[in-house]
N, C-alpha and C positions, 0 to 999 in steps of 0.2 A: 557390741557396746555396754562399758558400764557407767552404771550411775557412779555420783560422788560417793556414799557409804560405799556400795563395791570396794574403788578404790580406794580409799581412807581405809578399810577393813583390809586390802591388800597391801598395804603401806607399812598398817600395824605389823602384819607378821614378815617382812618381807627382810630378807640378810641384807646386811651394808653396798655391797653390790647389784641385788637384785630392784634394790630403794632409789639405787640412782637409775640403771636401766626401765624402772617401772615410770621415774619420771620424765624421763626421756621421752619415750614415747608419747606420753601425752601432749607432747610440744605436735607443732605442725611441719612434721618432717614424717619421710616412708620411713619404717624400720630397715629396709635396705640403705637408704642413706645414711640409718643411725649404724647401719652393721659395717659400713665399709669407711664409715669418718676414722679419720687417725683422731690420737689424742689431742695430738695441738690444734685440733678445727674448733675444741670448746676454751674460750678465753675468759680464765675466772676471775679475774680482774674485774672486767668489761660487763660478764654475763651475756656472753653473746657466742653461738656455735656458728661459726661460717664454713662454710662444705660448698663442693658444687652437687650438684643434682646426678646420681648412680647412671642411670636411664643418656640424659641432654648435656651432662655438664656446667647446668645453667649454674650460675654462682646464686648461693639463697644462703640467706641471716635470720638464724634463729635466737629468739631473745630468750632468754633461763630464767627460770623464775630462782628468783634465791634459796628454794630448799633444793632445788638442781645441782646446784653450785656446791653448796657444801656434802650435798652427797656425790657427789664427785669426787671431792676433795678428801 
């Protein structure tokens, strides 16, 4: 577990791609779900990540922070 200051430090030193991944990792989706998600699972207009769970295929929707949308773009 990282505290808020540690996450801010990681984000401050991260490359563009790593910043997007760090922000996504802070959301309520497993890393496996994120790793297997196609790029079109992220709707950058509405700010939602829509994807099936990796193990069960149960649909899930994860709201994206504005910072995450910006980092993905």
